N, C-alpha and C positions, 0 to 999 in steps of 0.2 A: 472486515474489508470495507463495510458501508461507513463507518467511522472514520476510516482513512480517507475514502473519496469525498465524504462531505467536508471534512477539515481541509483537505489539500486544495479543494476547489475554492472554498472560501479564501484561503490563505493567497492562493495563486491569483484570485480575482483582485484582491487588495495590492498585491505586488505588480500586478501587470497593468491595472486600469488607474491607480490612482497615484499622484505624484506627492511624495513627501521627503522628508529630509534623509532618512536612513533606507530609502527604498532599496538601493544596490547593496548596501550592508546586509539587509534582511535575507535578500535573496542569496548573497554570498556566504551568509551563516548557513543556510539550508544546503547550499552546494557543498560546505565544508562537512556537514552532517553525512554526505555520501563516503567521506574518508574515516568515518568514524565506525568501525565494526561493532557488532553486537558481542564479540567474543572479548575485546578490551571493557565493556562496561558490564558483563554478567555477573561478577561477583558483587560489585556495588549495587547493581540492579536487583539481585537476589535479596540482599540485606535489606534494602529499602522495601521492597515487597513483603518480606518477612515481618518488618515493623508495622507495615500497613494491615497486615492480616490477608494478604492476596496470595500466599503460597497455596498450593494444591486447590486453587480455584480457576475457573476460567477467566474471571476478570485479570487475574495475574499474568495471563498470556494474551489477552485482548489488548490491555492499555500499552505495555510495552512494545507489542506488535504494531500498533498504530504509530507510536512515536518514532520507531526505526524504519517504518514504511513511508512516512512523511516526505523527507528529502528527495527521494526518488520521485515521488508522485508530483511534488511541487516543481521539480525540474522539468518533467514531461509537460505539465499542464500551462506555465507560464508563458511559453511561447504560443499555444494556442489561443490563449486569451489576448496576448498581445497584438495577435494577426488580425483581430476583430477590428474594422476601422471605426476611428473616433466619430467619423460623420455618420455612422449608424447609430451610435449612442446620442448624438445631437439630436438627430432627426427622430429618435424615440422620445427624447426629453421634451422637444418642441410639439410633438403629438400628444403630451400629457402622460407620458409613461414615467413612473418613478424609477428611482435607481434599482430598487428591489425587483419592481417589474421587468425592467430592462434584463436584470440577471436572470429571472426565471423564464422570461419569454424569448429573450435574444441570445443571451451568453450560452445557457445550457443546451439548446438545440445545435448552435454553431459549433460547439466544442465536444460534441457527442462522441467523435472518434478518440479525442484525448481522453475522455472520461472513461470510456469502454477500454482503452489500453490501460489506464491505471487500475481499474477495477479488476481486469484479468491479471496483470501482473501482482497485485496485491493478493488476489485470491490464491494463485499459484505459490507465492512466495509463503503465505501462511499455511497453506496445505501442506508444503513440503518442510515447514520449519521444524528443526530437530533440536537445536541447542536450548532454545528459550523453553520449550515444555520439558525437556530433560532436567532442567534446573527448577522449574517452577512446580512440577507435578510429582507427588512422591507416591500417589495411590494408584496401583495399576488398572483399576477401574476406570481412571479418568485419562489413561494415556491417549495420545494421538496416534494416528496410523504410524508415522515414521518410528514412535517409541515402540509401538507394538511389535516391530519387526525384531527388536532386540531381545523380546520375550523368548523367541525361539533360539536364541544363542545363549550357551553357558560357556563356562571356562574350558570345559573338556569336550563338548561336542556341540554340533549345529544341525537343526533339522533343515538342511538345505531346501527341501521341496517345500516346507512351510514358509520359508523365508521368501522364496522365490515367487511363490503364489501370493503372498501378502504384499510383496513389492509389485507385482503386477496388478493386483486389486487397486493399490493406492494410486497407481499411475493413471486409472482410467479417467476420473474426473478433469486432471490436467489436460489429457490428450483430447477428450472431448471438448473442453474449453478452447483449446489452441486451434482445433479443426473447424470448429463452429465460428469462431471470432477471428480467423486468421487475416481476413482483409481489414478489419478494425485495428487489429494490432499493427499491422505494416503501416496503414494510414496513419495511426496516431503516432508512431514512432517516426515516420517520414515527416510529418506535420511538427513534430517537437524540434527538428533541427533546421527549421526554415531560417533564413538570414534576416 
Protein backbone atom coordinates (compact mmCIF):
# COMPACT_ATOMS: atom_id res chain seq x y z
CA UNK A 1 0.00 0.00 0.00
CA UNK A 2 2.75 2.45 0.93
CA UNK A 3 4.66 1.68 -2.26
CA UNK A 4 1.58 2.31 -4.37
CA UNK A 5 0.81 5.63 -2.69
CA UNK A 6 4.40 6.88 -2.93
CA UNK A 7 4.86 5.87 -6.57
CA UNK A 8 1.42 7.14 -7.59
CA UNK A 9 2.03 10.47 -5.89
CA UNK A 10 5.37 10.95 -7.62
CA UNK A 11 4.08 9.96 -11.08
CA UNK A 12 0.91 12.02 -10.64
CA UNK A 13 2.95 15.05 -9.60
CA UNK A 14 5.05 14.82 -12.76
CA UNK A 15 1.99 14.36 -14.99
CA UNK A 16 0.01 17.14 -13.31
CA UNK A 17 2.66 19.82 -12.73
CA UNK A 18 5.25 19.45 -15.48
CA UNK A 19 4.66 20.10 -19.17
CA UNK A 20 6.56 17.81 -21.50
CA UNK A 21 6.03 16.32 -24.92
CA UNK A 22 4.23 13.08 -24.06
CA UNK A 23 2.38 14.29 -20.97
CA UNK A 24 -1.08 13.39 -22.28
CA UNK A 25 0.15 10.11 -23.75
CA UNK A 26 1.57 9.04 -20.40
CA UNK A 27 -1.70 9.86 -18.62
CA UNK A 28 -3.65 7.98 -21.31
CA UNK A 29 -1.34 5.01 -20.89
CA UNK A 30 -2.20 4.81 -17.20
CA UNK A 31 -5.89 5.27 -18.01
CA UNK A 32 -5.61 2.36 -20.44
CA UNK A 33 -4.10 0.35 -17.60
CA UNK A 34 -7.52 0.40 -15.94
CA UNK A 35 -8.87 -1.61 -18.87
CA UNK A 36 -6.24 -4.33 -18.44
CA UNK A 37 -7.51 -6.69 -15.73
CA UNK A 38 -5.29 -8.98 -13.70
CA UNK A 39 -7.17 -11.97 -15.08
CA UNK A 40 -5.62 -11.39 -18.50
CA UNK A 41 -2.08 -11.04 -17.16
CA UNK A 42 -2.03 -13.65 -14.41
CA UNK A 43 -0.39 -16.49 -16.38
CA UNK A 44 2.49 -14.44 -17.86
CA UNK A 45 2.83 -12.72 -14.48
CA UNK A 46 3.14 -16.08 -12.75
CA UNK A 47 5.79 -17.22 -15.24
CA UNK A 48 7.75 -14.00 -14.74
CA UNK A 49 7.55 -14.27 -10.95
CA UNK A 50 8.57 -17.93 -11.11
CA UNK A 51 11.63 -17.05 -13.21
CA UNK A 52 12.54 -14.28 -10.74
CA UNK A 53 12.07 -16.59 -7.74
CA UNK A 54 9.17 -14.59 -6.32
CA UNK A 55 6.62 -17.41 -6.17
CA UNK A 56 5.59 -18.30 -2.62
CA UNK A 57 6.95 -15.05 -1.23
CA UNK A 58 5.34 -11.81 -0.12
CA UNK A 59 7.38 -9.88 -2.68
CA UNK A 60 5.62 -11.89 -5.40
CA UNK A 61 2.33 -10.40 -4.19
CA UNK A 62 3.53 -6.90 -3.30
CA UNK A 63 5.25 -5.94 -6.57
CA UNK A 64 2.43 -7.00 -8.94
CA UNK A 65 -0.09 -5.54 -6.49
CA UNK A 66 1.64 -2.16 -6.75
CA UNK A 67 1.73 -2.39 -10.54
CA UNK A 68 -1.97 -3.17 -10.84
CA UNK A 69 -3.02 -0.50 -8.30
CA UNK A 70 -1.01 2.32 -9.92
CA UNK A 71 -3.43 3.22 -12.76
CA UNK A 72 -6.41 3.77 -10.45
CA UNK A 73 -4.26 5.70 -7.99
CA UNK A 74 -2.83 7.97 -10.67
CA UNK A 75 -6.25 8.65 -12.19
CA UNK A 76 -7.47 9.76 -8.74
CA UNK A 77 -4.41 11.86 -7.81
CA UNK A 78 -3.72 13.79 -11.04
CA UNK A 79 -6.83 16.04 -10.79
CA UNK A 80 -5.95 16.86 -7.17
CA UNK A 81 -2.48 17.96 -8.11
CA UNK A 82 -3.74 19.89 -11.14
CA UNK A 83 -6.13 21.84 -8.92
CA UNK A 84 -3.24 23.38 -6.97
CA UNK A 85 -2.82 26.88 -8.42
CA UNK A 86 0.38 27.63 -10.35
CA UNK A 87 0.53 30.97 -8.55
CA UNK A 88 1.08 29.10 -5.29
CA UNK A 89 4.09 27.33 -6.76
CA UNK A 90 5.46 30.57 -8.21
CA UNK A 91 5.09 32.34 -4.86
CA UNK A 92 6.82 29.46 -3.07
CA UNK A 93 9.69 29.51 -5.58
CA UNK A 94 10.07 33.28 -5.15
CA UNK A 95 10.25 32.79 -1.38
CA UNK A 96 13.21 30.45 -1.89
CA UNK A 97 11.38 27.15 -1.74
CA UNK A 98 12.88 24.47 -3.99
CA UNK A 99 10.70 22.20 -6.11
CA UNK A 100 11.23 19.35 -3.67
CA UNK A 101 10.34 21.55 -0.70
CA UNK A 102 7.23 22.72 -2.56
CA UNK A 103 6.25 19.09 -3.03
CA UNK A 104 6.73 18.22 0.65
CA UNK A 105 5.43 21.43 2.24
CA UNK A 106 2.62 22.42 -0.10
CA UNK A 107 1.54 19.59 -2.40
CA UNK A 108 1.28 16.83 0.19
CA UNK A 109 -0.84 18.80 2.68
CA UNK A 110 -3.10 20.17 -0.07
CA UNK A 111 -3.69 16.75 -1.62
CA UNK A 112 -4.25 14.96 1.68
CA UNK A 113 -7.81 13.88 0.78
CA UNK A 114 -6.67 12.33 -2.49
CA UNK A 115 -3.74 10.57 -0.84
CA UNK A 116 -6.05 9.22 1.89
CA UNK A 117 -8.50 7.97 -0.73
CA UNK A 118 -5.77 6.22 -2.70
CA UNK A 119 -4.32 4.69 0.48
CA UNK A 120 -7.69 3.36 1.64
CA UNK A 121 -8.72 1.99 -1.75
CA UNK A 122 -5.31 0.35 -2.19
CA UNK A 123 -5.45 -1.17 1.29
CA UNK A 124 -8.93 -2.60 0.79
CA UNK A 125 -8.03 -3.88 -2.68
CA UNK A 126 -4.91 -5.65 -1.45
CA UNK A 127 -6.65 -6.92 1.69
CA UNK A 128 -9.41 -8.51 -0.38
CA UNK A 129 -7.09 -9.73 -3.15
CA UNK A 130 -7.78 -13.32 -4.09
CA UNK A 131 -6.48 -14.16 -7.55
CA UNK A 132 -2.90 -12.94 -7.18
CA UNK A 133 -2.25 -14.72 -3.85
CA UNK A 134 -3.98 -17.82 -5.23
CA UNK A 135 -1.46 -18.04 -8.05
CA UNK A 136 1.63 -16.87 -6.16
CA UNK A 137 1.30 -18.69 -2.83
CA UNK A 138 1.61 -22.47 -2.66
CA UNK A 139 2.30 -22.86 1.06
CA UNK A 140 -0.88 -22.90 3.20
CA UNK A 141 1.13 -21.26 6.01
CA UNK A 142 1.49 -18.11 3.88
CA UNK A 143 -2.13 -17.86 2.69
CA UNK A 144 -3.88 -14.53 2.95
CA UNK A 145 -7.31 -14.29 4.62
CA UNK A 146 -9.37 -14.69 1.43
CA UNK A 147 -7.34 -17.80 0.57
CA UNK A 148 -7.79 -19.12 4.09
CA UNK A 149 -11.54 -19.31 3.54
CA UNK A 150 -11.10 -21.92 0.83
CA UNK A 151 -9.32 -24.23 3.30
CA UNK A 152 -12.69 -24.85 4.97
CA UNK A 153 -14.24 -26.00 1.68
CA UNK A 154 -13.50 -29.39 0.16
CA UNK A 155 -14.97 -31.19 -2.82
CA UNK A 156 -17.66 -32.95 -0.80
CA UNK A 157 -18.26 -30.73 2.22
CA UNK A 158 -18.17 -27.16 3.41
CA UNK A 159 -17.80 -26.07 7.02
CA UNK A 160 -20.29 -23.23 6.63
CA UNK A 161 -19.91 -21.92 10.18
CA UNK A 162 -16.12 -21.60 9.81
CA UNK A 163 -16.41 -20.01 6.35
CA UNK A 164 -18.88 -17.41 7.63
CA UNK A 165 -16.83 -16.72 10.77
CA UNK A 166 -13.63 -16.36 8.76
CA UNK A 167 -15.32 -14.10 6.21
CA UNK A 168 -16.80 -11.93 8.95
CA UNK A 169 -13.40 -11.54 10.60
CA UNK A 170 -11.74 -10.68 7.31
CA UNK A 171 -14.27 -7.88 6.69
CA UNK A 172 -13.60 -6.08 9.98
CA UNK A 173 -10.47 -4.11 8.92
CA UNK A 174 -12.11 -2.90 5.70
CA UNK A 175 -15.28 -1.84 7.56
CA UNK A 176 -13.23 0.00 10.18
CA UNK A 177 -11.23 1.76 7.45
CA UNK A 178 -14.34 2.86 5.59
CA UNK A 179 -16.18 3.99 8.71
CA UNK A 180 -13.26 6.02 10.07
CA UNK A 181 -12.19 7.59 6.78
CA UNK A 182 -15.59 7.97 5.10
CA UNK A 183 -15.29 11.77 4.76
CA UNK A 184 -11.82 11.53 3.21
CA UNK A 185 -12.97 8.91 0.72
CA UNK A 186 -16.01 10.90 -0.38
CA UNK A 187 -14.01 14.14 -0.47
CA UNK A 188 -11.19 12.44 -2.33
CA UNK A 189 -13.42 10.93 -4.97
CA UNK A 190 -15.39 14.16 -5.32
CA UNK A 191 -12.18 16.11 -5.83
CA UNK A 192 -10.96 13.60 -8.40
CA UNK A 193 -13.76 14.49 -10.81
CA UNK A 194 -13.33 18.26 -10.72
CA UNK A 195 -13.38 19.87 -14.15
